[in-house]
ChimeraX commands (.cxc) that place a marker at each C-alpha (Angstrom):
marker #1 position 89.40,100.92,47.22 radius 0.5
marker #1 position 90.56,97.67,49.22 radius 0.5
marker #1 position 87.32,96.59,49.93 radius 0.5
marker #1 position 86.52,92.52,51.47 radius 0.5
marker #1 position 83.11,90.99,50.62 radius 0.5
marker #1 position 81.65,89.90,54.05 radius 0.5
marker #1 position 78.40,88.23,54.78 radius 0.5
marker #1 position 75.89,89.71,57.77 radius 0.5
marker #1 position 75.31,87.61,60.30 radius 0.5
marker #1 position 74.42,89.73,63.20 radius 0.5
marker #1 position 73.18,93.65,63.61 radius 0.5
marker #1 position 72.78,95.58,67.23 radius 0.5
marker #1 position 70.09,97.53,68.21 radius 0.5
marker #1 position 71.31,100.44,67.00 radius 0.5
marker #1 position 72.42,99.57,63.60 radius 0.5
marker #1 position 70.69,102.03,61.04 radius 0.5
marker #1 position 69.85,104.73,63.67 radius 0.5
marker #1 position 70.97,107.89,65.56 radius 0.5
marker #1 position 73.33,107.33,67.78 radius 0.5
marker #1 position 72.09,110.05,69.37 radius 0.5
marker #1 position 68.43,110.20,69.88 radius 0.5
marker #1 position 67.97,106.22,68.50 radius 0.5
marker #1 position 65.75,107.08,65.82 radius 0.5
marker #1 position 65.85,104.89,62.28 radius 0.5
marker #1 position 67.51,106.75,59.69 radius 0.5
marker #1 position 65.04,107.75,56.71 radius 0.5
marker #1 position 66.80,105.30,54.47 radius 0.5
marker #1 position 66.09,102.65,56.41 radius 0.5
marker #1 position 68.52,99.26,56.84 radius 0.5
marker #1 position 70.61,98.76,53.84 radius 0.5
marker #1 position 70.75,95.45,54.40 radius 0.5
marker #1 position 69.38,92.35,55.50 radius 0.5
marker #1 position 70.92,88.76,57.84 radius 0.5
marker #1 position 71.98,87.12,55.18 radius 0.5
marker #1 position 73.05,89.79,53.13 radius 0.5
marker #1 position 76.67,89.84,51.21 radius 0.5
marker #1 position 77.99,93.30,51.67 radius 0.5
marker #1 position 81.27,95.26,50.66 radius 0.5
marker #1 position 83.43,96.61,53.65 radius 0.5
marker #1 position 86.50,98.16,53.81 radius 0.5
marker #1 position 89.81,96.01,53.69 radius 0.5
marker #1 position 90.67,97.02,57.19 radius 0.5
marker #1 position 87.86,98.08,59.08 radius 0.5
marker #1 position 85.90,96.82,61.83 radius 0.5
marker #1 position 87.14,94.89,64.67 radius 0.5
marker #1 position 88.23,91.48,64.36 radius 0.5
marker #1 position 87.86,88.57,66.58 radius 0.5
marker #1 position 89.05,84.72,66.01 radius 0.5
marker #1 position 87.13,81.99,67.34 radius 0.5
marker #1 position 88.04,78.35,67.55 radius 0.5
marker #1 position 85.92,75.73,65.74 radius 0.5
marker #1 position 84.72,72.55,67.71 radius 0.5
marker #1 position 87.64,70.35,65.83 radius 0.5
marker #1 position 90.08,72.34,67.59 radius 0.5
marker #1 position 93.89,72.86,66.22 radius 0.5
marker #1 position 94.40,75.59,64.00 radius 0.5
marker #1 position 91.01,75.49,62.35 radius 0.5
marker #1 position 89.15,79.34,63.62 radius 0.5
marker #1 position 86.38,81.58,62.28 radius 0.5
marker #1 position 86.95,85.40,62.16 radius 0.5
marker #1 position 84.04,87.62,62.83 radius 0.5
marker #1 position 84.50,91.28,61.85 radius 0.5
marker #1 position 82.32,93.98,63.29 radius 0.5
marker #1 position 81.31,96.64,61.03 radius 0.5
marker #1 position 80.20,100.16,61.39 radius 0.5
marker #1 position 76.75,100.73,59.55 radius 0.5
marker #1 position 78.25,103.62,57.87 radius 0.5
marker #1 position 81.49,101.65,56.75 radius 0.5
marker #1 position 79.12,99.23,54.95 radius 0.5
marker #1 position 79.65,100.22,50.96 radius 0.5
marker #1 position 77.10,98.31,48.37 radius 0.5
marker #1 position 75.09,95.18,48.96 radius 0.5
marker #1 position 76.72,92.34,46.77 radius 0.5
marker #1 position 74.01,90.53,44.61 radius 0.5
marker #1 position 74.21,86.73,43.64 radius 0.5
marker #1 position 76.42,84.40,45.88 radius 0.5
marker #1 position 80.09,85.79,45.77 radius 0.5
marker #1 position 80.85,82.15,46.51 radius 0.5
marker #1 position 80.61,80.86,43.20 radius 0.5
marker #1 position 83.07,83.44,41.92 radius 0.5
marker #1 position 86.28,81.40,40.81 radius 0.5
marker #1 position 88.07,83.56,39.91 radius 0.5
marker #1 position 88.85,87.43,38.18 radius 0.5
marker #1 position 90.40,88.52,34.85 radius 0.5
marker link #1:1,2 radius 0.2
marker link #1:2,3 radius 0.2
marker link #1:3,4 radius 0.2
marker link #1:4,5 radius 0.2
marker link #1:5,6 radius 0.2
marker link #1:6,7 radius 0.2
marker link #1:7,8 radius 0.2
marker link #1:8,9 radius 0.2
marker link #1:9,10 radius 0.2
marker link #1:10,11 radius 0.2
marker link #1:11,12 radius 0.2
marker link #1:12,13 radius 0.2
marker link #1:13,14 radius 0.2
marker link #1:14,15 radius 0.2
marker link #1:15,16 radius 0.2
marker link #1:16,17 radius 0.2
marker link #1:17,18 radius 0.2
marker link #1:18,19 radius 0.2
marker link #1:19,20 radius 0.2
marker link #1:20,21 radius 0.2
marker link #1:21,22 radius 0.2
marker link #1:22,23 radius 0.2
marker link #1:23,24 radius 0.2
marker link #1:24,25 radius 0.2
marker link #1:25,26 radius 0.2
marker link #1:26,27 radius 0.2
marker link #1:27,28 radius 0.2
marker link #1:28,29 radius 0.2
marker link #1:29,30 radius 0.2
marker link #1:30,31 radius 0.2
marker link #1:31,32 radius 0.2
marker link #1:32,33 radius 0.2
marker link #1:33,34 radius 0.2
marker link #1:34,35 radius 0.2
marker link #1:35,36 radius 0.2
marker link #1:36,37 radius 0.2
marker link #1:37,38 radius 0.2
marker link #1:38,39 radius 0.2
marker link #1:39,40 radius 0.2
marker link #1:40,41 radius 0.2
marker link #1:41,42 radius 0.2
marker link #1:42,43 radius 0.2
marker link #1:43,44 radius 0.2
marker link #1:44,45 radius 0.2
marker link #1:45,46 radius 0.2
marker link #1:46,47 radius 0.2
marker link #1:47,48 radius 0.2
marker link #1:48,49 radius 0.2
marker link #1:49,50 radius 0.2
marker link #1:50,51 radius 0.2
marker link #1:51,52 radius 0.2
marker link #1:52,53 radius 0.2
marker link #1:53,54 radius 0.2
marker link #1:54,55 radius 0.2
marker link #1:55,56 radius 0.2
marker link #1:56,57 radius 0.2
marker link #1:57,58 radius 0.2
marker link #1:58,59 radius 0.2
marker link #1:59,60 radius 0.2
marker link #1:60,61 radius 0.2
marker link #1:61,62 radius 0.2
marker link #1:62,63 radius 0.2
marker link #1:63,64 radius 0.2
marker link #1:64,65 radius 0.2
marker link #1:65,66 radius 0.2
marker link #1:66,67 radius 0.2
marker link #1:67,68 radius 0.2
marker link #1:68,69 radius 0.2
marker link #1:69,70 radius 0.2
marker link #1:70,71 radius 0.2
marker link #1:71,72 radius 0.2
marker link #1:72,73 radius 0.2
marker link #1:73,74 radius 0.2
marker link #1:74,75 radius 0.2
marker link #1:75,76 radius 0.2
marker link #1:76,77 radius 0.2
marker link #1:77,78 radius 0.2
marker link #1:78,79 radius 0.2
marker link #1:79,80 radius 0.2
marker link #1:80,81 radius 0.2
marker link #1:81,82 radius 0.2
marker link #1:82,83 radius 0.2
marker link #1:83,84 radius 0.2
view
């Protein structure tokens, strides 16, 4: 699979709930705010938000369905310098 790592910044009220009844999933929440998760490389809706500095600086937010989360990443992936 082509995947990427993302930081969970927010979750909507329907996350990890049955879409028809609103009942929580038996498994519960798969992740929490602040977790790093693996998601599809080309999945979700992307929104680019300009930074206060302006110019070409922007932050990209990706909205992903809870069903598309593949795994929780243990540790801090930002410390990885290279992969061999």
